[in-house]
C-alpha positions in Angstrom: 25.7 -16.7 -29.2 23.7 -14.7 -27.3 20.4 -17.2 -25.8 17.3 -16.7 -27.3 14.6 -16.2 -24.5 11.2 -17.9 -25.0 7.6 -17.1 -23.8 5.4 -19.9 -24.1 1.6 -19.7 -23.9 0.5 -23.2 -23.3 -3.3 -24.6 -21.5 -2.7 -27.0 -18.7 -5.6 -28.6 -17.3 -5.5 -29.6 -13.6 -7.7 -31.5 -11.7 -8.7 -31.0 -8.1 -10.8 -33.2 -6.3 -12.3 -31.4 -3.3 -16.0 -30.8 -1.3 -17.0 -33.7 -3.2 -16.5 -31.9 -7.0 -13.7 -31.9 -9.4 -12.9 -28.6 -10.3 -10.3 -28.0 -13.7 -7.4 -25.2 -13.2 -7.0 -23.5 -16.8 -3.6 -21.5 -17.0 -3.9 -19.5 -20.1 -0.4 -18.3 -19.9 2.6 -19.3 -18.0 5.5 -16.9 -17.9 9.3 -17.7 -18.1 10.8 -14.6 -16.8 14.1 -14.7 -17.2 15.3 -16.7 -14.3 17.4 -18.4 -17.5 20.3 -17.1 -15.6 22.5 -19.9 -14.6 23.8 -18.2 -11.6 24.4 -21.3 -9.4 27.0 -22.4 -12.3 29.2 -19.4 -12.8 33.3 -19.7 -12.7 35.3 -17.6 -11.8 37.4 -16.2 -14.8 38.5 -12.4 -13.0 41.2 -10.5 -14.6 43.1 -7.7 -13.3 43.3 -6.2 -17.2 39.1 -6.6 -17.1 37.2 -3.9 -14.7 33.9 -2.5 -14.2 33.1 0.9 -12.2 30.4 2.6 -11.2 30.0 6.4 -10.3 28.6 8.1 -8.1 29.5 6.0 -5.0 27.0 8.2 -3.2 23.1 8.0 -4.5 20.9 10.5 -3.0 22.4 13.3 -1.6 19.7 15.7 -1.9 17.3 12.9 -0.7 16.1 11.3 -3.8 15.4 7.2 -3.8 16.3 7.1 -7.5 19.6 8.1 -9.6 21.0 7.1 -12.2 24.9 5.5 -12.3 27.6 5.5 -14.9 28.5 2.1 -15.8 32.1 1.8 -17.1 33.6 -1.5 -18.1 36.3 -3.2 -20.0 36.9 -6.7 -21.5 39.9 -8.2 -22.9 37.7 -11.0 -25.0 34.6 -8.9 -25.5 31.8 -10.7 -27.6 27.8 -10.6 -27.9 27.1 -12.6 -24.6 29.1 -10.0 -21.9 26.8 -8.9 -19.8 26.2 -6.8 -16.9 24.9 -7.8 -14.0 23.8 -5.5 -10.6 24.0 -7.3 -7.5 22.5 -6.0 -4.4 23.7 -6.5 -1.7 27.3 -5.5 -3.3 28.9 -8.7 -1.4 27.6 -11.3 -3.4 29.9 -14.0 -3.5 29.9 -16.8 -0.2 31.4 -19.8 0.7 28.2 -21.7 1.1 24.4 -21.2 -0.4 21.3 -21.4 2.0 20.3 -25.1 1.4 23.7 -26.6 0.4 24.4 -29.9 1.1 28.0 -29.1 0.2 30.8 -28.2 3.1 32.2 -24.8 2.7 34.6 -24.5 -0.3 37.7 -22.4 -0.8 36.4 -21.1 -4.2 33.6 -18.6 -3.9 30.0 -19.3 -5.0 27.1 -16.6 -6.1 24.6 -17.7 -4.4 21.9 -14.9 -5.4 21.0 -13.5 -9.0 21.3 -9.9 -9.7 18.6 -7.5 -9.7 18.3 -6.6 -13.0 21.4 -6.6 -15.8 22.4 -5.5 -19.3 23.6 -6.8 -22.3 27.5 -5.2 -22.9 27.1 -3.9 -26.1 23.4 -2.5 -25.9 24.7 1.0 -26.4 28.1 0.2 -27.5 28.0 -0.6 -31.3 31.8 -1.1 -31.0 32.2 -3.0 -28.2 32.9 -6.3 -29.4 35.9 -4.9 -31.3 37.4 -1.9 -28.7 36.2 -4.3 -25.3 34.9 -1.1 -24.0 31.9 0.1 -22.9 29.1 2.2 -20.4 25.8 2.6 -19.9 23.9 3.9 -17.5 21.9 2.3 -14.8 18.8 3.7 -12.7 19.3 2.3 -9.8 16.6 2.5 -6.5 16.9 2.7 -3.2 16.4 -0.9 -1.4 17.5 -0.4 2.1 21.7 -2.0 0.6 24.5 -1.4 -1.2 25.2 -2.5 -4.7 27.8 -3.6 -6.9 28.2 -4.4 -10.7 29.2 -7.3 -12.2 30.7 -8.2 -16.0 30.4 -11.5 -17.3 31.2 -13.7 -20.3 29.6 -16.8 -21.4 26.1 -15.8 -22.3 23.2 -16.4 -19.3 23.5 -20.1 -19.0 27.2 -20.9 -18.9 28.2 -17.1 -16.7 31.8 -16.7 -16.5 32.7 -13.7 -13.8 35.2 -11.3 -15.0 35.1 -8.2 -12.8 33.6 -6.7 -10.1 33.0 -3.3 -9.4 33.7 -0.7 -6.1 30.5 -0.4 -3.9 27.9 2.3 -4.2 25.1 3.0 -1.8 22.6 5.4 -1.6 23.6 8.4 1.6 20.7 6.9 3.8 20.1 3.2 2.8 17.6 2.5 5.7 15.6 5.8 4.6 11.6 5.5 4.6 10.3 5.1 1.3 7.5 4.4 -1.1 4.5 5.4 0.6 0.9 3.5 -0.1 -2.1 4.1 1.0 -5.1 2.5 1.4 -9.0 2.5 2.3 -9.3 1.6 5.7 -11.8 -0.9 7.5 -14.1 1.9 8.2 -15.2 4.5 5.5 -13.7 7.4 7.8 -10.1 5.8 7.9 -7.0 5.8 5.6 -4.0 3.5 6.1 -0.5 4.1 5.2 1.9 1.5 4.3 5.9 1.9 3.6 9.1 0.4 3.4 12.2 1.3 5.8 15.1 -0.5 6.5 14.8 0.6 10.4 13.7 -2.1 13.0 11.3 -1.1 15.5 14.0 -1.4 18.4 16.2 0.7 16.7 13.4 3.4 15.2 10.3 4.2 16.0 7.5 4.3 12.6 5.4 7.1 12.5 3.2 9.5 10.4 2.9 13.4 11.0 -0.4 14.3 9.1 -3.9 16.3 9.3 -5.7 18.4 7.2 -3.8 20.6 4.8 -3.0 24.0 6.9 -4.0 22.9 10.2 -2.7 21.3 13.5 -1.2 18.2 13.1 -1.2 14.6 14.3 1.5 12.1 14.9 0.1 8.4 14.9 2.4 5.2 15.7 2.7 1.9 13.1 2.6 -1.1 13.2 5.4 -3.6 11.5 5.7 -6.5 9.4 8.6 -8.4 7.7 9.6 -11.8 7.1 12.4 -14.1 6.8 13.8 -16.9 4.2 11.8 -19.5 5.8 8.4 -18.3 5.7 8.4 -18.8 2.2 7.3 -21.7 0.3 10.1 -22.7 -2.3 12.1 -21.7 -5.1 13.7 -19.4 -6.6 11.7 -17.0 -3.1 14.0 -19.2 -0.9 17.3 -19.4 -2.8 18.7 -17.5 -5.3 15.4 -15.1 -5.9 15.6 -14.1 -2.0 16.1 -10.4 -0.7 15.5 -9.1 2.9 12.7 -7.4 2.3 13.0 -5.1 5.0 10.3 -3.8 7.3 7.1 -2.8 6.0 5.3 -0.4 8.3 1.2 0.4 8.9 -0.3 3.3 10.2 -4.0 4.0 11.0 -5.1 7.4 10.2 -8.8 7.7 11.9 -11.7 9.9 11.9 -11.2 11.8 9.1 -13.1 14.4 8.0 -15.3 13.0 4.8 -14.1 14.6 0.9 -11.1 16.3 2.8 -7.6 17.1 1.8 -4.5 16.0 4.1 -1.0 16.1 4.2 1.2 13.3 6.1 4.8 12.4 6.1 6.0 9.0 7.1 9.5 8.6 9.4 10.9 7.3 11.9 12.0 8.6 15.8 15.4 7.9 16.5 16.6 6.7 20.3 18.0 10.3 20.6 14.3 11.8 19.7 15.7 13.0 15.9 13.4 12.1 13.7 14.3 10.6 9.7 11.2 12.3 7.4 10.2 11.3 4.0 9.1 13.8 1.7 5.4 15.5 2.2 2.5 13.7 0.3 -0.9 14.1 0.2 -4.6 12.7 -0.2 -8.0 13.2 -0.6 -10.0 11.3 2.1 -12.8 9.1 1.9 -16.5 10.6 0.8 -19.2 9.4 3.3 -21.4 6.3 2.4 -24.1 7.8 -0.1 -22.5 11.1 -0.4 -23.5 12.6 -3.7 -20.5 13.8 -5.5 -18.6 12.7 -8.5 -16.2 9.9 -7.6 -13.8 8.0 -10.1 -12.2 4.5 -9.3 -9.9 2.7 -11.5 -9.6 -0.6 -11.7 -7.1 -3.3 -14.0 -5.3 -6.4 -13.3 -1.7 -8.2 -14.8 0.5 -4.6 -14.8 3.8 -5.9 -14.1 6.6 -3.8 -13.6 9.5 -2.3 -15.7 12.7 -0.8 -15.9 13.1 2.6 -17.1 16.2 1.9 -17.9 15.4 -0.2 -20.5 17.2 -2.8 -18.5 16.4 -6.5 -18.3 14.6 -8.0 -15.2 13.1 -11.1 -14.3 10.1 -10.3 -16.5 10.7 -7.9 -19.0 7.8 -8.6 -21.2 5.9 -5.5 -19.6 7.4 -3.0 -20.7 3.9 -1.3 -21.8 3.4 -1.4 -17.5 5.1 1.9 -17.9 2.4 3.5 -20.3 -0.3 2.1 -17.8 1.9 3.4 -14.9 2.2 7.1 -16.9 -1.6 7.1 -18.2 -2.8 6.9 -14.6 -0.3 9.4 -13.0 -1.5 11.9 -15.7 -5.4 11.4 -14.9 -4.8 11.1 -10.7 -6.5 14.7 -10.4 -9.8 12.5 -11.4 -8.7 9.5 -9.8 -10.3 8.8 -6.4 -9.0 5.1 -6.0 -7.3 2.2 -7.7 -8.2 -1.3 -7.8 -5.2 -3.6 -9.2 -7.0 -6.8 -8.9 -4.2 -9.7 -9.0 -1.2 -10.6 -10.7 0.8 -6.9 -9.2 4.6 -7.0 -10.1 5.3 -10.9 -11.5 8.1 -10.9 -8.8 8.0 -14.8 -9.6 10.2 -15.1 -6.2 12.6 -12.3 -7.3 11.8 -10.4 -3.9 14.0 -7.2 -5.8 11.4 -6.9 -7.9 8.5 -5.9 -4.8 10.8 -2.8 -4.0 10.9 -1.6 -7.9 7.0 -2.1 -8.1 6.6 0.2 -5.5 8.8 2.7 -6.1 7.5 2.4 -9.9 3.6 2.9 -8.8 4.7 5.6 -5.7 3.3 8.6 -7.4 -0.2 7.0 -7.4 -0.1 4.7 -4.6 1.1 7.9 -2.3 -2.0 10.1 -3.7 -4.6 7.7 -3.6 -5.1 4.5 -2.2 -4.1 1.8 -4.4 -6.3 -1.6 -3.5 -5.1 -4.8 -4.1 -6.9 -8.2 -5.4 -4.5 -11.7 -4.7 -3.9 -13.5 -8.2 -1.8 -16.5 -9.3 1.3 -14.8 -9.7 1.2 -14.3 -5.7 -0.4 -17.1 -3.8 -0.3 -20.2 -6.2 2.7 -22.8 -5.0 2.1 -26.4 -4.0 0.5 -27.6 -0.9 0.6 -24.1 0.6 -3.1 -23.5 0.9 -3.9 -21.9 -2.1 -6.9 -23.2 -4.0 -5.1 -24.5 -6.9 -1.6 -26.5 -6.8 0.2 -24.4 -9.8 3.8 -22.8 -8.6 3.1 -19.3 -10.5 4.2 -17.5 -7.4 7.8 -18.9 -7.4 7.6 -19.9 -4.0 6.1 -16.6 -2.6 2.9 -18.2 -1.5 1.3 -15.3 -1.1 4.0 -13.8 1.8 5.2 -10.7 0.2 1.4 -9.2 -1.7 0.0 -9.8 1.9 3.2 -7.9 4.1 4.0 -5.3 1.3 0.4 -4.0 1.3 -2.7 -3.6 3.3 -6.1 -4.6 2.6 -9.0 -4.5 4.8 -9.6 -8.4 5.6 -10.0 -10.0 8.7 -7.2 -12.8 7.8 -4.2 -11.3 6.0 -3.8 -15.2 4.6 -7.4 -14.8 2.8 -7.2 -11.6 0.8 -11.0 -11.3 0.5 -12.5 -8.2 1.5 -15.1 -6.0 1.2 -14.6 -1.9 0.3 -17.0 1.2 0.8 -16.4 4.2 -1.4 -19.0 6.8 -1.2 -21.8 5.7 -3.4 -20.0 2.6 -4.7 -19.5 -1.0 -2.7 -17.3 -3.1 -4.0 -16.9 -7.0 -2.8 -12.7 -8.2 -3.7 -13.3 -12.0 -4.2 -10.0 -13.8 -3.7 -10.0 -16.3 -6.6 -6.8 -18.4 -5.4 -9.2 -19.4 -2.1 -11.9 -21.6 -2.6 -15.1 -19.6 -3.4 -17.4 -22.4 -4.0 -20.8 -22.8 -2.0 -20.1 -23.7 1.0 -16.9 -22.3 1.8 -16.3 -19.4 4.6 -15.5 -17.1 0.9 -19.0 -18.1 -0.3 -20.4 -17.1 2.7 -18.2 -13.5 2.5 -19.0 -12.4 -0.8 -23.4 -13.2 -0.4 -23.0 -11.1 2.6 -20.6 -8.2 1.1 -23.7 -8.1 -1.4 -26.5 -9.0 0.6 -25.5 -5.9 3.4 -25.2 -2.9 1.0 -28.0 -0.2 1.1 -28.3 0.1 -2.3 -30.2 3.9 -1.3 -26.9 5.2 -0.3 -24.7 3.0 -2.4 -26.5 2.3 -5.5 -23.2 0.7 -7.6 -22.2 -2.7 -6.8 -19.6 -4.2 -8.0 -17.6 -7.5 -8.0 -13.6 -8.1 -8.6 -11.7 -10.6 -8.9 -8.7 -12.2 -10.0 -9.6 -15.0 -12.4 -12.2 -15.0 -14.8 -15.6 -16.6 -12.6 -18.2 -14.7 -14.9 -17.4 -14.6 -19.1 -14.4 -14.5 -20.9 -13.8 -15.6 -25.0 -9.9 -15.5 -24.4 -8.9 -18.2 -26.6 -7.7 -20.4 -23.3 -10.6 -19.9 -21.5 -12.9 -20.4 -25.1 -11.3 -23.9 -25.7 -11.9 -25.4 -22.4 -16.0 -24.8 -23.4 -16.7 -22.8 -20.2 -15.2 -19.4 -21.4 -14.5 -18.8 -17.6 -13.2 -20.9 -14.6 -15.0 -23.8 -14.2 -17.7 -23.9 -11.6 -17.6 -20.0 -11.2 -20.8 -19.1 -12.3 -22.1 -22.7 -11.4 -21.4 -21.2 -7.8 -21.8 -17.5 -8.0 -24.0 -16.7 -10.6 -27.0 -16.8 -8.8 -26.0 -14.3 -6.4 -24.7 -12.2 -8.7 -28.3 -11.6 -10.5 -30.3 -12.3 -6.4 -28.6 -8.8 -5.5 -28.5 -7.3 -8.6 -24.4 -6.6 -8.9 -24.2 -3.7 -11.5 -20.8 -4.7 -13.0 -18.0 -7.5 -12.5 -14.6 -7.0 -13.3 -11.7 -9.9 -13.8 -8.4 -9.4 -14.7 -5.6 -12.9 -15.6 -6.8 -12.9 -19.1 -4.2 -10.3 -21.0 -6.6 -8.2 -23.2 -10.2 -6.1 -22.6 -13.4 -7.9 -22.7 -17.7 -6.6 -22.3 -20.3 -8.5 -22.0 -24.3 -7.6 -22.2 -25.9 -7.6 -19.2 -25.6 -11.4 -18.8 -27.0 -14.4 -17.1 -26.7 -17.6 -17.6 -25.5 -17.1 -21.5 -27.9 -15.1 -22.5 -28.1 -11.2 -22.5 -31.5 -9.3 -20.8 -30.1 -6.4 -23.2 -28.3 -6.3 -26.8 -27.7 -2.4 -25.9 -24.5 -1.5 -26.4 -24.4 2.2 -24.7 -27.2 3.0 -22.3 -28.8 0.5 -19.7 -31.1 0.6 -16.9 -30.9 -0.7 -13.5 -31.9 -3.0 -12.4 -30.2 -5.2 -15.7 -31.7 -8.4 -15.1 -28.3 -9.6 -15.4 -24.8 -8.3 -15.1 -22.2 -6.8 -17.3 -18.8 -8.7 -16.8 -15.7 -7.2 -17.9 -12.3 -8.3 -18.2 -9.5 -6.1 -17.7 -6.5 -7.9 -17.6 -4.6 -5.6 -20.2 -2.8 -3.6 -17.0 0.8 -4.6 -18.6 2.0 -8.3 -18.9 1.9 -9.9 -22.6 -1.1 -10.0 -24.6 -3.7 -13.3 -24.5 -5.1 -14.1 -28.1 -9.2 -14.3 -28.3 -11.2 -16.9 -29.7 -11.8 -17.7 -33.3 -15.7 -17.1 -32.8 -16.9 -14.2 -30.6 -20.1 -15.5 -29.0 -22.9 -13.7 -28.8 -23.0 -12.2 -25.2 -19.4 -11.0 -26.2 -20.2 -7.0 -27.0 -17.0 -5.3 -27.0 -12.6 -7.4 -27.4 -9.7 -5.5 -27.6 -6.4 -7.0 -27.9 -4.5 -4.4 -25.9 -3.4 -3.1 -22.6 -6.0 -0.6 -21.4 -7.9 0.1 -18.1 -11.2 0.6 -16.4 -12.7 3.3 -15.1 -15.8 4.2 -13.0 -17.3 7.4 -12.6 -20.3 7.3 -10.3 -22.0 10.5 -11.2 -24.6 10.8 -9.0 -27.0 7.9 -7.3 -28.7 8.0 -11.0 -25.7 7.4 -13.1 -22.7 5.9 -13.5 -19.9 6.1 -16.5 -18.0 3.3 -17.5 -15.1 4.0 -20.0 -11.9 1.8 -21.1 -8.4 3.5 -21.8 -5.8 2.1 -23.8 -2.7 3.0 -21.5 -1.0 3.7 -25.3 -2.8 6.9 -25.6 -5.1 7.3 -22.5 -8.2 7.7 -24.5 -11.1 6.1 -24.5 -12.2 3.0 -26.8 -15.5 1.8 -24.9 -17.9 3.3 -22.9 -21.5 2.6 -21.6 -23.3 4.4 -19.4 -25.9 2.8 -16.7 -28.7 5.0 -15.0 -31.3 4.0 -12.4 -34.2 5.4 -10.6 -33.4 7.1 -7.4 -36.0 8.5 -4.1 -34.1 10.8 -1.4 -35.5 8.4 1.5 -34.6 12.0 3.1 -37.6 13.5 1.8 -40.6 10.6 2.0 -42.3 11.1 5.3 -42.6 7.2 7.6 -45.6 6.1 5.7 -44.8 7.4 2.1 -41.7 5.7 1.2 -42.0 2.3 -0.7 -40.9 -0.9 0.3 -37.5 -1.5 -0.5 -34.6 -4.5 -0.2 -30.7 -4.1 0.5 -30.9 -5.9 -3.4 -33.6 -2.8 -5.0 
């Protein structure tokens, strides 16, 4: 009988004492990823009369980095519990596993989990009677070869029956999955990509320029990490997979709002180049530039397999809908902020490659900015604010290596980002944000230093909900947010007149009135005049992961709730008008919206003595 996978939603309160005060961690969603494959218990029942094979054996002959493979298999004793595992590298058996205390043994062992799997009878209704089946599985270029394995015994007692031939991409080291990010200056764009080329073998470079003009060649820096850079299992054990090399180049002194083309690649020792295909992006407007500016925000998206196979978080199928809608709307999107819980790899590192492949059409075209979430960072005694184990032993290392953000310290993912008329202050809720900490000082400086004449729209972003949410697991605590979140930060939001704060973590959508200390300053739902004497708090955690229930009673400050997947879009029309939209991932249509207007006077149009006195918070 096929094992049932259970996903638990529990409430766990952990008390942590620090800085002289107590703070509780609210955990509303502990996911049980499909790491239920007891790969270390595998026994070997290889049978010459059973077989599994994959074709074609060479992929990517036309330069593509994703291709379907036909997998054909046969078993003498078929059952519902038979499954196909996809392994990479292809040689997945060993005499010892990392961390073993055992001596080498003659019987091979399986030390790494498959990168994905599928049940043998999923598309073969007669498999149990004939023992013969086939399926198509999608593979992406992940710097190594692949093999397929036929197992019986289900996930908890796997018995290896047959192993396939090897399948590989023509160039497994090729530069793949570019992802843009805003730099530390408004006229700077960064591009990050992954490859199998060490910098001593091939120099990473970007060729870029304004479309139709002379192109430049810029070098890139390179990062990677090893098994021992991670904090625990499964990231250091069955979930480990070599991440390859992560390259980042800084494209500087860009012209405002101009179209650029680029391609990433590597210069070999013989002077030849290996290039990706050509991509393009539009550079940022200068701070305060009066033009239509569209920014998309969401959290907790995750990833899913387009071929329907299972991976380690198969509860994120709706992430494909979100991805599809974002791709459809790319022409009206200037930047994306994915505010934590990015791919839910949870220690199974192959998932990071699969996620960057999923978002490549988006991230290669517009800046894809991230924030840190519990599923990227949290691990006991690793320095994270919360001592959970949601990162699966990653403790932030893959996230801060795979994606660039304009932070001063890669281990502390808080940063500010300017885009035209917007100022974004991005907090790292997995590091201490309370008053007196470095992050608190950063948050206040970010909010206080913006010139509201140039950038009138001040947005606060974070993963965990520091403001307001009536999600059930928050409501049960009585705080309706992370405990002490508003105690420490609400006075800053009010002082500096933050327009909107957006969070993830709770997998739903919710919008408040302009609120301060749980009281609405306005009960209007569609139009607001800034400054509002309160901040509108939005939960946009429905990017793709399983949904979270709301409390039965809706607080007075909660204006709109939706138990569905979706994302938020902000459009700065000009210095006087901001449009907010909530779109569902299922159809891309607007299901909630409002407008903020404010008085604006062009400072360049008044003489030295005739302009009214203002502050940065005005």
